[in-house]
N, C-alpha and C positions, 0 to 999 in steps of 0.2 A: 733226663729220663730215669725212671726207676728200673733197675735191672732185676733179673730173676733171683739172684742171691739175696737181695734186699727183701724181696717179696717172701721168699722162703724163711728168712730170718724173722720177719715180722709175724709170719704165720706160727712159727715155733714159740715166739714170745707170747702172743695172744692166747695160745692154747696151753700155756703153762699155768702155774698157780698164780701168776701175776694178775690175771683177770678172774679166773675161776674162784679164787679165795674171796674176792669181793662180790662176785655174782655167781653163786653156785647153780643158778638156773641155766647158765650157759653151758651147753654140751660141747659144741665145737664151733670154731670160726674159720671159714675158708677165706683166704686172701687172694685177690686176683689183680693183676695189672690190666690196663686197658687193652682190649682186643680191637677196639675201634680205631682205625687209622686216623680219623679226624680228631681224636683226643690227644694225639702225640705230634701235632704239627710243630714245626720248628719255632714258629713265632708265638706259640701259646705260653702263657705264664703259669699255667696250672698243670700239675701232675695229678693223675687220677688213680686212686686205689678203690677197689670194690671189695666189700665184705659181705659174705653170706653168714649170718649168725643163726645157729641152730640151737633151740632151747630144749631142755630135758622134759618139759611139761607141756601138755596140751593147753591151749588158751581156753580158760573157762570164764574169765571175767574180761570186761572191757579194758580194765586198767591193770597192767602187770605190776605197777607200783604198789597197789594195795596189798597184794599177797606176797610178793617176792622182793619188794624194794628195787625193782629193776627199771632203770631209765636208760634205754639204749642210746639216746642222744648224748647224755652225760658220759656214758661208758666210752663212746666213740670220741667225742670232742675233748674229754678230759684225760681219761686213762690211756686209751690207745694212741691218741695224738702225742702224748708225752714220750712214747717209745720211739717215735720216728727219728729224732736226732741221734739216738744211739746207733742207728743203722745208716747214718749219712743221708737221710732223706730230709729235704728242706721243708720244714713245717709250714712256712708262710706261702709256699707255692703248691702245696698239696691239698687236694680236695678228696674227702673220703665219702664215698657213697655206700649205702648199705641196705640190705633187706634182712628182715627177721622172720624166721620160720619156727612154728611150734613143733612139738614132738610128732604131730601128724603130717608134717611137711607142708602145712598150709602157710602161705605168706601172710603174716599178720601186720607188718609195717614195712615201709620203705621210705627212703629219702631220695631215691633215684627216679628223677622225673623224666 
């Protein structure tokens, strides 16, 4: 199970220049542990982290890559996932779900089904 200090540590790291220097469109990232008791069953192999990613810009185009070179899937799967071992979080057993919000607080993407 992922504890609160690991979640707070991850939130500090993703809101530092580690991510924002690569993706300046990112304003803030909130990190949450699972609030769903079914996600933390003893026999489950996966730990769940939920991210709310808030952008500095309103969404004007269909593709954020064209204007900002922003690929949220790559950011999460490559950059953020690389930070997990530094916090003692098992990368192989962790699933990261996220939602992306523009500056108007409209959800524009999610991988949380």
